[in-house]
N, C-alpha and C positions, 0 to 999 in steps of 0.2 A: 593474561587475558581472561576476562570473565564474560559470561553470557550477556548479550544485550537484553534478552528476555529469558526469564526463568519462571515457569509456572509449576506449582507443586499442589496437586489435589485441588485445582481450581474449579469451583462451580459457580454458575450465575443462575439464580432462581428468580423467575418472574411469575406472579400469580400461582405460586406453589408448583410451578413446572420448571424443571431444570433445562435451561437453554444451552448451557455448557455444563458438562457433568464429569467431575473428577479428572480434569485434564492435567497431564504431566507433559511439559514441552520446554525445550531449550533452543534458543537461537543464538549462535555465536557471531561475532562481528564480521567474520569473513564469509558468512553464509547468505544466500539469497533464496528465500522460501516462497513457495506458492501454496495457497490454501484452496483446496477444491472440495466439492461435496454437493449433495442435493440441496434444493431450496429448503430453508428453515433448519439447516443442519447446525447452525451456530457459528458460521464463518465470520460474519461481520461482528458478532458479539465478542469473539476471541480477539479480533483486531482492535476493538474499542477498549478492551482490557489492556492490550499492549500499548495503546495510545494514551493510557492513563485517563481515559474519558469516563470509564465506569470501574467501580471496585468489585472484586469477586464477593459473592455472598459468603463463600467459605474457601479455605485454602490460602496459599501464599503466592502473590504475584510480585516478582522483583524485576523492575524495568530499569536498565542502566544503573544497576547496583542500588536502586532505591526501592524500598518495599511499599507498595500501595497500602494506604491506611496509616503510614508512619512518616509521610513525606508531604511537603507542599506540592500538590499536583500542578499548580500553575507554573512553578519554577521548572518542574520536571518536563512539562509539555514543551517548554522552549527548546529542549534538546531533541525533540522528536518531530520529524516531518510527517504530516498526515494529509493525504489527498483523498477526498471523497466528493461525490457529486452533491452531497448535502451541504458541503461548504461553499460550493459554487454560487448558490443562491444568495450568499452573504456578500459577494463582491458586487458593488454597484455597477450597473450597466454603463454608467458614464465614466467610470474609472479608466484611465489609460492602462494598457498592458504593463508598461514600465512601473507605474505606481502600484498596480495590483500585486506585483511581485515584490517591490520594495517594502510595502507595508508589512510583509511577513516578518521582517526584522523586529517589528514592534508588536507582533501578535494581534494586530487589528486588521479589520477590513474597512476600507474607506480611508482616504489620506488625511482629511481634516488639516490639522495645523502642525504636524510633526515636521521637524527640520531633519533633513537627511544629509549624511556626509557624502563627499564625493566618492569615498571608498564604497559606500552602499550602492551608489549609482553605477560605479564601474563593475562591481560584482553582479548587480542585477543585469547589466548588459551582457556580461559573460554567460550568466545562467540562461538568459533568453536565447543566446546563440546556440548553447548546448542543446536546448530543447526546440530548436528550429523555429524560434519566434522572433528572431532579431529584427526582421523587417516590419514587425507589427508593434514595436515599442510604443508608438504614438497613437495607435488605434484604440478606440474605446472598447471595453470588454464586451459590451452588448452587441457589437457588430461582428464578432468572431463566429466562425463555424464551430460546431460541436467539438470537433477534433482539436481545434486551436484552444478552445476553452479548457478542455481536459489537460492539454499540455501546460496552460497557464497555471492550473491548479497544482500540477506536479512541480513546475518551476517555483511556485510559492513555497512548496514544501521543502525543496532543496536549497532555497535561498539562504536559510539560516545555518547551512552547513551542519545538518542534524547528525546525531550519532546513531539514529535509527529512522528508517524511512518506511512508512506504511501506506500502501496503495489499495484502496477499496474499489475494485472493478474499474480500473483506469481506462479501459477501452469499451465499456458497455455502451451499446446503442450507437456506436459509430459506424459510418459506412465503410466499405472495404478499404478504400484508399486511406482514409483518416486512421482507421484501425491499424493498418500495416505500418504507416509512418510512425504512429505513436509506439507501437510494439518495438519497432526498430530503435527508436531513441531510448526507450527504457532498457532494451538489451545492451545498447552501447554503454549506458550509465552503469548497469549492473556488472559489466565486465571490467570497469575501471578499478584499478587497485585502490583508488582514493575513496571509492563509494562506501557508505556505511552498510550495516546490516539492513537487508530489505525484506519485507514481507508483503506479498501481494495476494489479494483475494480475487478469484475469477470463477465464472461458471463454465468456461469453455477451455478445453485443452489447447485449442488453436490460438488462444490469446496468451499463452505462456511465452515470454520472450526468451531468446537465447541468453545464456549466461546465468540462468537460475540453477541452483545447485541442489536444492532439497524440496521435498513436497510433503504436505500434510493433507490426508484425506479425512474429512470430518463427516460423520454420520450420526444423526440423532444426538448432537451435543457431545459426542465422544470421539476420541481419535481412533479411527479405523486402521490407519496405516501412517507411518511417518519414517522419513529417512532420505537417503540420497535419491535424487529425482528419478533416475533410470530404474532403480530397483523398487520404487514406490508406485510410479505411474506405469502400471503394466496391465495387459489385457485381463489377467486373472483378478488382480486386486480391484480394478475398476468395475469389472462385471459383478463381483461380489458386493461392492459398495452400493451400486445402483440397481442391483437386481435385474440386470439385463445382460444379454450376450454381446459384449463389446470387444472390438479389436483395435488396439492402440498401435500406431506406427510413429516412427520418428525419422524425419528427413531434414538434413541441413540444420540440425539443432532445434527443430520445431516439431511439436506433437500434432497428431491428428487422430481422430477416433471415428469409427463407424459401427453401426449396429448390424449384426448379421444373425 
């Protein structure tokens, strides 16, 4: 078994400023990582490197055994599931939920003229059911609630049976009910033995689903702490990372934090 992600001395520099700075990080196929840290810490940039969307300015990034800069990234991306709200705007509002998920197999948004196999359609229905979207298959994407749209994005990302699943703030801006429903289905997926390596970026500890095994705390583009989730997300480490007096608690596999 080799790591799904291996970053060695990775830096990403924009306008002479390092957004990610000399990062070493490995994600193994059986691990489920959450990335947390203050705004502007470099969380999403790290995720975009892992998604083969951007190349490091320096250092070595090996994703699914392929080194960025030495590989056809378009082929590599077909092996990676990536869900972010920036991709949602590319799904036409008139597209049905079923088609929005099926088009993932072709790496396109918008159905146009592709022909789909019945295998694709059966898998799409199965994925929709997994993500609690089964009743919405014939609905158009534009009529969905924010929570349903987020789950469609994730269903698209897992439709291709990826070897690596990356989730960029999958429950941001959802109301409480939608947030909890989505966190629950992500947790169910994360605990499945068939699930790939998963990395999720979030701003809030309350949004970390059950089943996540490891955590990365990023501050100013550098790794502040990394490792097994319970020894990384602690009151002491979080207080240091955010420069606040924070108290972390865990109940029923879920985290909460308060300032005191």
